[in-house]
C-alpha positions, 0 to 999 in steps of 0.5 A: 193800840192796846199792849199785848201780853207778848210785849213784856217779852218782845217790846214793840212786837206787832199786833199781828202775827204772820203765819207761814203755812202758805209759803214753801210750795205744795204740801207734798210736792217737790223741794222749794224753787226760786219762785217759792223764794221770791214769793217769801221775799215779797211777803217779808217785804210787805210785812215789814212795810206795814210793821208786822214783825212777828213770824209764826212757823211750825215744823209741819208746815208744807212738811218743813218747806215753809221754814226752809224757804224762810231760811233762804230769805234769812240767809240772803238777808241776815240783817232781817233776823234782828228785825223779826220775832220768830216762833215755831211749833213742834209735836205733830208727827205725820205717818212714817215708817215708825208709826201713824199720824201722832203727837210726840212730846218726848224729850228726844223728839222735842230736842230733835225737832228744834235742831231741825227747825233751827237748821231749816230757818238758818238761825241759832235761836228761836224766840218762842217754841210752842208745843203744837197740840196736846199729846195724851202720852205726855210725861211732864218731866220729859218736857221739863227736861227738854225745855231746860236743855233748850234754854241752857243751850240758848236754842230757845228763849221762851215757850208756849203751847197751842190748842191746849185747855186750861187744865193742860196748861196748868198741869204743864206749868206746875212742872216748869220753872218759867212761864208759858207765854203763848197759847194759840187757838182757833178764833175768828168770826166763824169760829165763835167758841171763844165768845160763846163760852162766856155768854152761854154759861148755865145755858143749855146751848153751852153744851155744844160749845167746842172751846177751852172753857175759861181760857180767855179769863185764865190767859188774862189772869196769867198774862199769857198771849192768846194768838188766834189762828184762822183769824180771817175766816179764809176770806169768807167775809172779805171777798170770797164767793158766798154762793151756797152759804147760809143766810147768816153768813151773807148777813155777816158779810154785809155787816162787815162791808158796812162797817168797813165803809163806816170806819173807812178801813178794809173788810179784813180789818173789820174781821180782825178787829172783832178779835182785837176788841176783846179785853184779852188782847188777842194777837191775830195770826194771818196767813195770806200770801197775797200782798194786797190782802196783807196790806189790807190787814194793816188797817186794823191799827186804825179801827177799834169797834164800838161795843154796839158794833161788836155785838152786831157782828156777833149776832149776825155771825151766830145767826141768832140773838144772845140768850 
């Protein structure tokens, strides 16, 4: 398999990352229970069985309960901490007594968020902290000061961002002493903006592409790890009921099934291989809590799509030919 940019910081990091948004029970339900903890243990065991060691959290997942239930697992099995690379995100604030739904990159909120993340996860240090979504009111010196304090205190090793464009990353990076090492964006066989951005240059259809233009090239140039959320397209091409879906979705699902048979791997592996075939060395984030589907994703290590097969899937997913 190709070397990930992230391997520079975390040698032998897994090709796949596991996103923990599905852990911790209901979003707005009661606190975690023993059943939630058992599921988290089962997920971790399955991940370790297939060699996935990169864990992706966010402080808002299940309103903090995803981190809390993972922290229970680490408390009960502290030896796991050295086996895992743990990442979390902050900066999104839900409506509360102080304001509406909003983003907050203030120094106070970043520092407070990290303290809460570490407490919930039952660890002393995050391997990577990402700023979750762009905050229009960001003051770069606030972020720089927060990052410096988190580094000096040993609470965070490295930093990155999520859902940012090239200009936002460059602006922030200009005021930071250390390299931002990750940008996490939605990329999949259904969200094709990352591929469309490159092929629709100087084409009228390019005006409809909703993606951070030039991001793939920028991250390759600066060795920033691109991580893709929504990587499995919510199971659309690997077993979900397609009733009511458009013709090109049915065609894409059929091609995924065909190539799964051709390469002798799971459908999930083909969907993920569409991402990892790109030279940017994308790290897909998967989030299913189903052990069988997690194991199916491990087949990714056994497949590299040919150029022709990649384009065949692209055209099917686009629903039309390339320009």
